[in-house]
MITOR-242682 format. One record per residue (C-alpha): residue number from 1; residue in three letters; x, y, z. Coordinates in pm, whole numbers. Each point is the difference from the previous one (the first is absolute). Layout:
BEGIN
+-----+-----+--------+--------+--------+
!   i !  aa !      x !      y !      z !
+-----+-----+--------+--------+--------+
! NUM ! ALA !      X !      Y !      Z !
...
+-----+-----+--------+--------+--------+
END
This chain:
BEGIN
+-----+-----+--------+--------+--------+
!   i !  aa !      x !      y !      z !
+-----+-----+--------+--------+--------+
!   1 ! UNK !    778 !    697 !   4439 !
!   2 ! UNK !   -351 !     93 !   -108 !
!   3 ! UNK !    -97 !     14 !   -364 !
!   4 ! UNK !     -4 !    339 !   -170 !
!   5 ! UNK !   -282 !     78 !   -242 !
!   6 ! UNK !    -64 !    273 !   -255 !
!   7 ! UNK !   -328 !    108 !    158 !
!   8 ! UNK !    169 !     84 !    332 !
!   9 ! UNK !    295 !    210 !   -117 !
!  10 ! UNK !   -101 !    204 !   -304 !
!  11 ! UNK !   -213 !    280 !    146 !
!  12 ! UNK !     54 !    374 !     34 !
!  13 ! UNK !   -142 !    245 !    258 !
!  14 ! UNK !   -114 !    234 !   -277 !
!  15 ! UNK !   -339 !   -104 !   -133 !
!  16 ! UNK !     72 !    101 !   -358 !
!  17 ! UNK !    349 !   -149 !    -10 !
!  18 ! UNK !     64 !   -307 !   -218 !
!  19 ! UNK !    364 !    -59 !     96 !
!  20 ! UNK !    -63 !   -346 !    144 !
!  21 ! UNK !   -211 !   -108 !   -296 !
!  22 ! UNK !    252 !    142 !   -248 !
!  23 ! UNK !    287 !   -185 !    171 !
!  24 ! UNK !   -185 !   -332 !    -43 !
!  25 ! UNK !    -87 !     73 !   -364 !
!  26 ! UNK !    361 !     93 !    -76 !
!  27 ! UNK !    120 !   -323 !    156 !
!  28 ! UNK !   -252 !   -202 !   -203 !
!  29 ! UNK !    109 !    177 !   -320 !
!  30 ! UNK !    362 !    -85 !     80 !
!  31 ! UNK !   -104 !   -362 !     56 !
!  32 ! UNK !   -183 !     -6 !   -333 !
!  33 ! UNK !    314 !    133 !   -166 !
!  34 ! UNK !    204 !   -277 !    164 !
!  35 ! UNK !   -242 !   -261 !   -134 !
!  36 ! UNK !     42 !    145 !   -350 !
!  37 ! UNK !    379 !     -3 !     36 !
!  38 ! UNK !      7 !   -365 !    111 !
!  39 ! UNK !   -243 !    -87 !   -278 !
!  40 ! UNK !    224 !    172 !   -259 !
!  41 ! UNK !    304 !   -172 !    151 !
!  42 ! UNK !   -157 !   -342 !    -45 !
!  43 ! UNK !   -107 !     79 !   -355 !
!  44 ! UNK !    353 !    114 !    -84 !
!  45 ! UNK !    148 !   -313 !    159 !
!  46 ! UNK !   -246 !   -212 !   -200 !
!  47 ! UNK !    114 !    173 !   -321 !
!  48 ! UNK !    363 !    -77 !     88 !
!  49 ! UNK !    -83 !   -364 !     68 !
!  50 ! UNK !   -197 !    -21 !   -326 !
!  51 ! UNK !    287 !    146 !   -204 !
!  52 ! UNK !    246 !   -232 !    172 !
!  53 ! UNK !   -228 !   -297 !    -75 !
!  54 ! UNK !    -24 !     92 !   -368 !
!  55 ! UNK !    378 !     42 !    -24 !
!  56 ! UNK !     52 !   -339 !    163 !
!  57 ! UNK !   -254 !   -158 !   -233 !
!  58 ! UNK !    184 !    143 !   -299 !
!  59 ! UNK !    328 !   -125 !    142 !
!  60 ! UNK !   -139 !   -351 !     44 !
!  61 ! UNK !    -76 !    -14 !   -373 !
!  62 ! UNK !    360 !     63 !   -101 !
!  63 ! UNK !    225 !   -283 !   -117 !
!  64 ! UNK !    200 !   -149 !    285 !
!  65 ! UNK !    195 !   -325 !    -43 !
!  66 ! UNK !   -161 !    -89 !   -332 !
!  67 ! UNK !    299 !   -213 !   -104 !
!  68 ! UNK !     28 !   -181 !    334 !
!  69 ! UNK !   -114 !   -358 !     47 !
!  70 ! UNK !   -102 !   -259 !    257 !
!  71 ! UNK !     -8 !     91 !    372 !
!  72 ! UNK !    148 !    350 !    -32 !
!  73 ! UNK !   -256 !     84 !   -271 !
!  74 ! UNK !   -281 !   -118 !    228 !
!  75 ! UNK !    135 !    216 !    282 !
!  76 ! UNK !     22 !    305 !   -227 !
!  77 ! UNK !   -355 !    -65 !   -122 !
!  78 ! UNK !   -116 !     -7 !    362 !
!  79 ! UNK !    198 !    319 !     58 !
!  80 ! UNK !   -182 !    176 !   -286 !
!  81 ! UNK !   -334 !   -133 !    118 !
!  82 ! UNK !     87 !    123 !    349 !
!  83 ! UNK !     57 !    351 !   -139 !
!  84 ! UNK !   -339 !    -12 !   -172 !
!  85 ! UNK !   -170 !   -121 !    318 !
!  86 ! UNK !    169 !    273 !    204 !
!  87 ! UNK !   -126 !    258 !   -250 !
!  88 ! UNK !   -354 !   -137 !     32 !
!  89 ! UNK !     22 !     11 !    379 !
!  90 ! UNK !    106 !    366 !    -15 !
!  91 ! UNK !   -286 !     69 !   -239 !
!  92 ! UNK !   -237 !   -155 !    253 !
!  93 ! UNK !    164 !    208 !    273 !
!  94 ! UNK !    -63 !    317 !   -202 !
!  95 ! UNK !   -366 !   -101 !    -41 !
!  96 ! UNK !    -35 !    -61 !    376 !
!  97 ! UNK !    157 !    337 !     77 !
!  98 ! UNK !   -243 !    177 !   -233 !
!  99 ! UNK !   -291 !   -177 !    167 !
! 100 ! UNK !    122 !    116 !    341 !
! 101 ! UNK !     42 !    355 !   -132 !
! 102 ! UNK !   -356 !    -15 !   -139 !
! 103 ! UNK !   -131 !   -105 !    343 !
! 104 ! UNK !    176 !    299 !    153 !
! 105 ! UNK !   -145 !    230 !   -266 !
! 106 ! UNK !   -354 !   -132 !     61 !
! 107 ! UNK !     46 !     41 !    376 !
! 108 ! UNK !    118 !    358 !    -46 !
! 109 ! UNK !   -295 !     87 !   -222 !
! 110 ! UNK !   -244 !   -162 !    241 !
! 111 ! UNK !    134 !    204 !    291 !
! 112 ! UNK !    -10 !    313 !   -214 !
! 113 ! UNK !   -371 !    -45 !    -73 !
! 114 ! UNK !    -84 !    -73 !    366 !
! 115 ! UNK !    195 !    306 !    114 !
! 116 ! UNK !   -159 !    222 !   -259 !
! 117 ! UNK !   -350 !    -48 !    150 !
! 118 ! UNK !    117 !     77 !    353 !
! 119 ! UNK !    213 !    295 !   -108 !
! 120 ! UNK !   -291 !    150 !   -196 !
! 121 ! UNK !   -227 !    -28 !    305 !
! 122 ! UNK !    264 !    146 !    233 !
! 123 ! UNK !     74 !    291 !   -233 !
! 124 ! UNK !   -372 !     84 !    -10 !
! 125 ! UNK !    -14 !     -9 !    381 !
! 126 ! UNK !    307 !    223 !     26 !
! 127 ! UNK !   -155 !    257 !   -232 !
! 128 ! UNK !   -329 !    -15 !    186 !
! 129 ! UNK !    178 !     32 !    333 !
! 130 ! UNK !    206 !    300 !   -114 !
! 131 ! UNK !   -304 !    168 !   -155 !
! 132 ! UNK !   -215 !    -48 !    310 !
! 133 ! UNK !    283 !    108 !    229 !
! 134 ! UNK !     43 !    323 !   -197 !
! 135 ! UNK !   -377 !     55 !      3 !
! 136 ! UNK !    -10 !    -60 !    375 !
! 137 ! UNK !    284 !    245 !     65 !
! 138 ! UNK !   -172 !    262 !   -214 !
! 139 ! UNK !   -329 !    -52 !    187 !
! 140 ! UNK !    186 !     30 !    328 !
! 141 ! UNK !    145 !    336 !   -103 !
! 142 ! UNK !   -346 !    117 !   -111 !
! 143 ! UNK !   -150 !   -120 !    328 !
! 144 ! UNK !    263 !    183 !    204 !
! 145 ! UNK !    -48 !    322 !   -198 !
! 146 ! UNK !   -378 !    -15 !     38 !
! 147 ! UNK !     36 !    -62 !    372 !
! 148 ! UNK !    215 !    311 !     29 !
! 149 ! UNK !   -257 !    199 !   -199 !
! 150 ! UNK !   -276 !   -130 !    230 !
! 151 ! UNK !    191 !    100 !    313 !
! 152 ! UNK !     74 !    341 !   -144 !
! 153 ! UNK !   -370 !     53 !    -86 !
! 154 ! UNK !   -107 !   -109 !    351 !
! 155 ! UNK !    257 !    223 !    166 !
! 156 ! UNK !   -111 !    293 !   -215 !
! 157 ! UNK !   -363 !    -63 !     99 !
! 158 ! UNK !     88 !    -23 !    368 !
! 159 ! UNK !    192 !    327 !    -11 !
! 160 ! UNK !   -308 !    179 !   -132 !
! 161 ! UNK !   -253 !   -149 !    245 !
! 162 ! UNK !    -58 !    329 !    184 !
! 163 ! UNK !    -70 !    201 !   -312 !
! 164 ! UNK !   -348 !    153 !    -40 !
! 165 ! UNK !      1 !    -48 !   -376 !
! 166 ! UNK !   -233 !   -294 !    -47 !
! 167 ! UNK !     72 !    -41 !   -370 !
! 168 ! UNK !    371 !    -11 !     68 !
! 169 ! UNK !    -50 !   -270 !    265 !
! 170 ! UNK !   -220 !   -205 !   -235 !
! 171 ! UNK !    256 !     33 !   -276 !
! 172 ! UNK !    286 !   -115 !    225 !
! 173 ! UNK !   -213 !   -286 !    133 !
! 174 ! UNK !    -92 !   -110 !   -352 !
! 175 ! UNK !    365 !     11 !   -106 !
! 176 ! UNK !    104 !   -207 !    303 !
! 177 ! UNK !   -271 !   -255 !    -70 !
! 178 ! UNK !    103 !    -23 !   -363 !
! 179 ! UNK !    366 !    -44 !     98 !
! 180 ! UNK !   -104 !   -273 !    244 !
! 181 ! UNK !   -193 !   -186 !   -271 !
! 182 ! UNK !    294 !     23 !   -242 !
! 183 ! UNK !    238 !   -120 !    272 !
! 184 ! UNK !   -233 !   -288 !     84 !
! 185 ! UNK !    -15 !    -97 !   -368 !
! 186 ! UNK !    378 !     17 !    -28 !
! 187 ! UNK !     23 !   -213 !    313 !
! 188 ! UNK !   -241 !   -254 !   -151 !
! 189 ! UNK !    196 !    -14 !   -328 !
! 190 ! UNK !    325 !    -30 !    190 !
! 191 ! UNK !   -135 !   -282 !    216 !
! 192 ! UNK !   -141 !   -171 !   -309 !
! 193 ! UNK !    341 !     17 !   -174 !
! 194 ! UNK !    170 !   -131 !    312 !
! 195 ! UNK !   -239 !   -294 !      0 !
! 196 ! UNK !     55 !    -71 !   -367 !
! 197 ! UNK !    376 !     28 !     41 !
! 198 ! UNK !    -18 !   -235 !    296 !
! 199 ! UNK !   -190 !   -256 !   -207 !
! 200 ! UNK !    244 !     35 !   -290 !
! 201 ! UNK !    288 !    -36 !    244 !
! 202 ! UNK !   -147 !   -320 !    142 !
! 203 ! UNK !    -51 !   -140 !   -349 !
! 204 ! UNK !    355 !     98 !    -96 !
! 205 ! UNK !    147 !   -156 !    316 !
! 206 ! UNK !   -182 !   -325 !    -66 !
! 207 ! UNK !     91 !     -8 !   -371 !
! 208 ! UNK !    360 !     99 !     73 !
! 209 ! UNK !     30 !   -292 !    242 !
! 210 ! UNK !   -154 !   -235 !   -255 !
! 211 ! UNK !    232 !    133 !   -270 !
! 212 ! UNK !    301 !    -47 !    229 !
! 213 ! UNK !   -102 !   -359 !     66 !
! 214 ! UNK !    -50 !    -64 !   -370 !
! 215 ! UNK !    333 !    163 !    -92 !
! 216 ! UNK !    177 !   -201 !    269 !
! 217 ! UNK !   -148 !   -323 !   -135 !
! 218 ! UNK !    116 !     97 !   -345 !
! 219 ! UNK !    348 !     69 !    131 !
! 220 ! UNK !     10 !   -337 !    174 !
! 221 ! UNK !   -113 !   -170 !   -321 !
! 222 ! UNK !    252 !    198 !   -207 !
! 223 ! UNK !    297 !    -87 !    221 !
! 224 ! UNK !   -109 !   -363 !     12 !
! 225 ! UNK !    -49 !     -8 !   -377 !
! 226 ! UNK !    340 !    153 !    -71 !
! 227 ! UNK !    174 !   -232 !    245 !
! 228 ! UNK !   -170 !   -306 !   -150 !
! 229 ! UNK !     72 !    115 !   -356 !
! 230 ! UNK !    371 !     46 !     64 !
! 231 ! UNK !      6 !   -328 !    192 !
! 232 ! UNK !   -165 !   -178 !   -294 !
! 233 ! UNK !    242 !    169 !   -238 !
! 234 ! UNK !    296 !   -133 !    198 !
! 235 ! UNK !   -158 !   -347 !     17 !
! 236 ! UNK !    -31 !      8 !   -378 !
! 237 ! UNK !    369 !     85 !    -31 !
! 238 ! UNK !     91 !   -275 !    247 !
! 239 ! UNK !   -211 !   -250 !   -190 !
! 240 ! UNK !    170 !    105 !   -321 !
! 241 ! UNK !    337 !    -66 !    161 !
! 242 ! UNK !   -118 !   -345 !    112 !
! 243 ! UNK !   -136 !    -76 !   -348 !
! 244 ! UNK !    323 !    115 !   -164 !
! 245 ! UNK !    205 !   -214 !    236 !
! 246 ! UNK !   -219 !   -303 !    -71 !
! 247 ! UNK !     50 !     55 !   -372 !
! 248 ! UNK !    373 !     44 !     57 !
! 249 ! UNK !      3 !   -329 !    191 !
! 250 ! UNK !   -147 !   -177 !   -302 !
! 251 ! UNK !    290 !    125 !   -210 !
! 252 ! UNK !    250 !   -105 !    267 !
! 253 ! UNK !   -152 !   -349 !     10 !
! 254 ! UNK !     26 !    -19 !   -377 !
! 255 ! UNK !    364 !    107 !     16 !
! 256 ! UNK !     63 !   -274 !    256 !
! 257 ! UNK !   -117 !   -249 !   -264 !
! 258 ! UNK !    250 !    137 !   -249 !
! 259 ! UNK !    259 !   -280 !    -44 !
! 260 ! UNK !    323 !    121 !   -157 !
! 261 ! UNK !    124 !   -350 !    -83 !
! 262 ! UNK !   -333 !    -95 !   -151 !
! 263 ! UNK !     -6 !    312 !   -217 !
! 264 ! UNK !    348 !    -73 !   -132 !
! 265 ! UNK !    -89 !   -362 !    -75 !
! 266 ! UNK !   -325 !    111 !   -163 !
! 267 ! UNK !    190 !    235 !   -228 !
! 268 ! UNK !    248 !   -277 !    -89 !
! 269 ! UNK !   -277 !   -248 !    -82 !
! 270 ! UNK !   -196 !    255 !   -200 !
! 271 ! UNK !    273 !    172 !   -196 !
! 272 ! UNK !    291 !   -244 !    -14 !
! 273 ! UNK !    176 !    -29 !   -336 !
! 274 ! UNK !    200 !   -323 !     39 !
! 275 ! UNK !    250 !   -191 !    207 !
! 276 ! UNK !    272 !    -59 !   -263 !
! 277 ! UNK !    285 !    248 !     22 !
! 278 ! UNK !    175 !    129 !   -315 !
! 279 ! UNK !    314 !   -200 !   -116 !
! 280 ! UNK !    339 !    170 !     25 !
! 281 ! UNK !    126 !    182 !   -307 !
! 282 ! UNK !    298 !   -198 !   -158 !
! 283 ! UNK !    322 !    147 !   -124 !
! 284 ! UNK !     69 !    -96 !   -364 !
! 285 ! UNK !    355 !     20 !   -131 !
! 286 ! UNK !      7 !    167 !   -338 !
! 287 ! UNK !    282 !   -219 !   -141 !
! 288 ! UNK !    -82 !   -341 !    145 !
! 289 ! UNK !   -377 !     30 !     51 !
! 290 ! UNK !     46 !   -154 !    342 !
! 291 ! UNK !   -264 !    100 !    253 !
! 292 ! UNK !    113 !     69 !    350 !
! 293 ! UNK !   -227 !     93 !    291 !
! 294 ! UNK !      4 !    369 !     76 !
! 295 ! UNK !    160 !    -59 !    341 !
! 296 ! UNK !    279 !   -213 !   -153 !
! 297 ! UNK !     57 !    246 !   -281 !
! 298 ! UNK !     28 !    279 !    247 !
! 299 ! UNK !    260 !   -200 !    198 !
! 300 ! UNK !    229 !    -71 !   -304 !
! 301 ! UNK !    305 !    219 !    -43 !
! 302 ! UNK !      3 !    190 !   -330 !
! 303 ! UNK !    301 !    -63 !   -237 !
! 304 ! UNK !    294 !    231 !     50 !
! 305 ! UNK !     -2 !    308 !   -220 !
! 306 ! UNK !    334 !     86 !   -167 !
! 307 ! UNK !     35 !    366 !    -47 !
! 308 ! UNK !    256 !    165 !   -234 !
! 309 ! UNK !    229 !    260 !    127 !
! 310 ! UNK !    -20 !    362 !   -106 !
! 311 ! UNK !     64 !     83 !   -364 !
! 312 ! UNK !    368 !    105 !    -42 !
! 313 ! UNK !     64 !    347 !   -126 !
! 314 ! UNK !    179 !    -10 !   -340 !
! 315 ! UNK !    332 !    186 !    -48 !
! 316 ! UNK !     50 !    236 !   -291 !
! 317 ! UNK !    255 !   -224 !   -194 !
! 318 ! UNK !   -206 !   -311 !     40 !
! 319 ! UNK !   -295 !    182 !   -139 !
! 320 ! UNK !    190 !    102 !   -317 !
! 321 ! UNK !    149 !   -348 !    -52 !
! 322 ! UNK !   -338 !   -166 !     23 !
! 323 ! UNK !   -149 !    250 !   -236 !
! 324 ! UNK !    287 !    -63 !   -250 !
! 325 ! UNK !    -52 !   -377 !     15 !
! 326 ! UNK !   -369 !     37 !    -70 !
! 327 ! UNK !     64 !    229 !   -297 !
! 328 ! UNK !    268 !   -232 !   -136 !
! 329 ! UNK !   -228 !   -302 !     36 !
! 330 ! UNK !   -272 !    178 !   -181 !
! 331 ! UNK !    220 !     91 !   -302 !
! 332 ! UNK !    129 !   -354 !    -39 !
! 333 ! UNK !   -357 !   -130 !      1 !
! 334 ! UNK !    -93 !    244 !   -275 !
! 335 ! UNK !    296 !   -104 !   -218 !
! 336 ! UNK !    -79 !   -367 !     33 !
! 337 ! UNK !   -360 !     64 !    -85 !
! 338 ! UNK !     99 !    189 !   -319 !
! 339 ! UNK !    237 !   -271 !   -122 !
+-----+-----+--------+--------+--------+
END
């Protein structure tokens, strides 16, 4: 399949038409917009990475395992340091993304300036071409009208050839000659305009071809630039994943060095309070003062408890007799006391 190029497929049969040129310009404007969109996308992604990096950095400064000791403490310290390193790697990623976005912005501006020169030149040629084409068409119409007037004057003179009026013949002859001169001048102007339009057309054809070549080169560069930028962006993300995994591996290696038994023994050696256990609490008998171990005291049977039966209900007669005895005893005591 043969290569297709802008300069071969963006023409129009009408000399004043700019459809082909406009189609290319529209496509280039769309491409410029795509570059701006990708550039903004990368800047936004860089802002996200930067915010994430700052959040991670703040997280790495928080207390985590402050009271731990020995191997687990070392692993947690590595874990915090890992978080800080990951945050720094994301900060570097954000910086790289902004640099790539800046390259895309510079590329877009450079293409814009190069296009501006060509577009200005082509717009001037289009105006010149349209102006000269209109002037040529107008001169053609004038030329055709003057030719008709010349023919009419000649025919009028020929019809009056046999007349005996000499003045009338001279007048018709003079009018025919004047019409011929005007028609010849109109023909000269028309031919001159055709020549000028032909030269302008040749210049426009050559410049249009050059512009098409230049626009096609720009499009090739733009597509290549966008493809490479996105490729680089993905490589940056892949590298970030590799870096994060390497940092994660450092934490995993540190965790492998975490010895549970060693940490327990370290805590015992560092914080032990003594090996002597507390003595058992003795049971002391209140009456004998004898001390008995708590286990023995708990095993002894308590003395039996003798409980009285329920209080008997007094009868009415018994209540009076008792009351009489108490009164009688009281009187006798008083008498003896008086004597």
